[in-house]
C-alpha positions, 0 to 999 in steps of 0.5 A: 782144235785150236792147238793145231794152229800152234802156240805162242809162249810168253815170258812174264818177268815180274818184281817178285816172280817169273812165269812162262805161259803157253797160249793156243790160237784162241788166246787160252793158256794151256800151260804155265809155270811160276818161280819166285826169286829173292828180294834183297834189301841191303839198306832202308829204301834199297831193293835189289835182285840177282840177275843170274837168279832171274836168268835161271828162273826164266830157264826153269819156267820155260822147261817146266811149262813145256813139260806140263803142256806135253803131259796134257797132250799139246804138241808144243815142241813142234807147234811153238811159233814164237815167244814174247817177253814182258818185264818189270820196267826201270830195273837196271843192270850193268854187265860185262860184255866179255864175261857175261856177268853182272857188275852189281846186283840189279837195282829195282824200280822201287829202290830209292837210293838215288834220291841224293843224285836226283836232288843234285841234278834238280839244283844243277839243271836249269829246268829243275825236276822237270828238266827232261820232261819235254824230251822223255815225258818224265820228271827227275825221280829215283824211279827211272833207270837213268838215275840208277845207272848214274849211281852205278857209274859213280859208286861201283868200281867194277862199273867204272873200270868196265866203262873205261875198258869199253866192256860195260853194257847197260840194260833193263831186264828185257835187255839182259834176258834177250842178250843172254837168250840170243847168245850172250858173250857169243853174239847176244843181241843188245836191244830194248823195246820202245816201252822199256826205253821210254822208262829210262829218261833217256829216250826221246818220245817223239823220235823214239831214239836215245836223246843225244842232249840228255845223254850228253847232259848226264855224261852217259856213254852212248856205246853202253846203250842198247838198240831200240826196237818196236814191240812187235817184230822178230828180234832174234832166235833163242840160242843153244843151251836154252829149252827152246833153241831156234824159236823166235823172240818176236815181242817185247814190252814193259809189263804195264804196256803189255797189260794195255795190249792184253786188255786191248785198250784203244784210244780213250781207254784205261786200265789199272794193273794191281801188282806189287805196285799199281799202274794206271794207263790211259791210251791217248792215241798217236799224240803224246799229252803233256800232264799238268797234274803229276802224271807221266807221258809215256807209250802205250805200244808200237806194234811193228817197225812201221806201225804208228805209235800209241802214247799214254798217260800213266800214273804209277803207284809204288806200293799196292800189293806190296802193302799186303805182303808187308802185313803178311811178312813184316807184321804177321797179321795174315799168313797168306795174301789171300787171307786179307779179303776175309779179314777185311770183310769182318768189318763194314768200314775201317772205323776211321783208320786211314793207311798211306803206304808211302814206304819209299815216298809217293809216286803219282800224282804227288811225287813226294820222295820225302813222304813215309808211311802213316796209319792214322785214326787209330783208337782203342776200338781199332782191330786188325780187321780195320787195319786190313780194310784200310790197307785195301782202301789205300790201294783204291784211293791211290788209283782214284787220285791218279784217275782224277788227274787223268780226267783233268789232263785228257779232258774227258772220261776215257771211253764211254764204251758201254753205251750208258755214258759210264767210264769203265776202268779195266782191271787186271793183275793178281790182286784183282781176284779180291772181290772186296778190293774191286768193290771198294774200288768201284765205290770210291771212284763212283764208276764201274770196274770191269774185271776180265776172265783172265786177270793175268793180261800182262803175259797175254799182251806179250803173247799178242805182240809176238803173235802179231809179228809172226802172223799168228794173230791179226790186229782185228783178232785182238782189238775187235773181238767182243768175246772177252768182254762178254764174260767180264765181271762188272763191279758197280758202285754202291756207296752214297756220294756224300759218304764218298766225298767225306772219305776222300777228304779224310784220305787227303788229310792222311796223305798230307800227314806223310810229307816231310818225314824222310829225315825222322831220326832212327 
């Protein structure tokens, strides 16, 4: 029995919910628990989380998942070897070393309040928007942690005071969780991993250390920054007061990098994760590739302190599943997210309707913070099914835009690993359970889409990283196993090329309509 070899736990801290999943040696989930937490929208374009609520959600998920595993006869108490951690990236917290309390709510990755700071820096710095691209691979954008940290330093008195006193520390969600889980005010470890650090704008992609020139230019005190570690190493042990004291934290990755590992993406292989946003990464191997087509240069993973670094090209889409939530919560067109598939399937096209969910601007490959959402092509014939289908198509068009840019940057179509000369896009994330969405994606790309049996590969990737660090798994167990792909579902394109071309042209027209709308009067 696989369980006799022990278990690995995985914390998956996402944008809207937290999960803890327990895996056996065959990488099968034996128990899990999920908790949703509050989203705060204090102003238009602002998104916040309560760091204390997130901390509590992690505690609850661990305890409940352990209870479920035990109830099902698994000896997790004696058999848990380590845990891994994966998190929403870029989301920024500053807290007090002495009290352990946050000095402001967490500013979430999609929050756009820092646009004025971004514009100011673009004007002041000689390289404009691309000033830091050479060191960190990222343009100046509201998306990244450094801009959020600057906003906190400039606008929150408690943060200013704590920095003056030497009492402030900064971190993304991974850093906040690890610090608290390893002791908090009683010696908690202040660390982050290379993938989360790569999304701050402050880490040098080649040295994998904080970039001194960048920190100096932005006037960010180096002492508030965490130590950077690899994705797969024993970081520390969980302290008393948590459900699993003494267990090693042995893996840490940002969510999209964890999904790369969970999908076992090697050089030349790409994956797309469909969650609140959508994130497409192409593993480019041991050399970072600079994008000329609006993509980000980032890391795939670094599986150990001495391991070689795998880099990636990434296209980030701010609004994917969040558009479905908007249909549900703001418009009331559907009662649950899962209803959209049935509603959209009631029509065989959008009836000429195109929806671009530029709620807070557009990320890759457009990078237009002045964009706002549009829905065009509406006629008296349009009904809610057309709108629902247009929302699904918007997710797929955005993914296609990114993949087109990747093809130009990488110079080749990813991995031709099915022996038929086809590019295969690996997909994961909750929205991929929607078969219609996956078929639309294959149709609009004109290439197959491959969905694994376990679509929650983010948590699995964090488990893999922890398992590698403690010898629970070997790399060949993850990268050489063909078992996972055997049971994957493949969606093949059924749309004619001429139709595809016309739809893409119409989509591009719709995207152009979103530009320069940020200053519309209320």
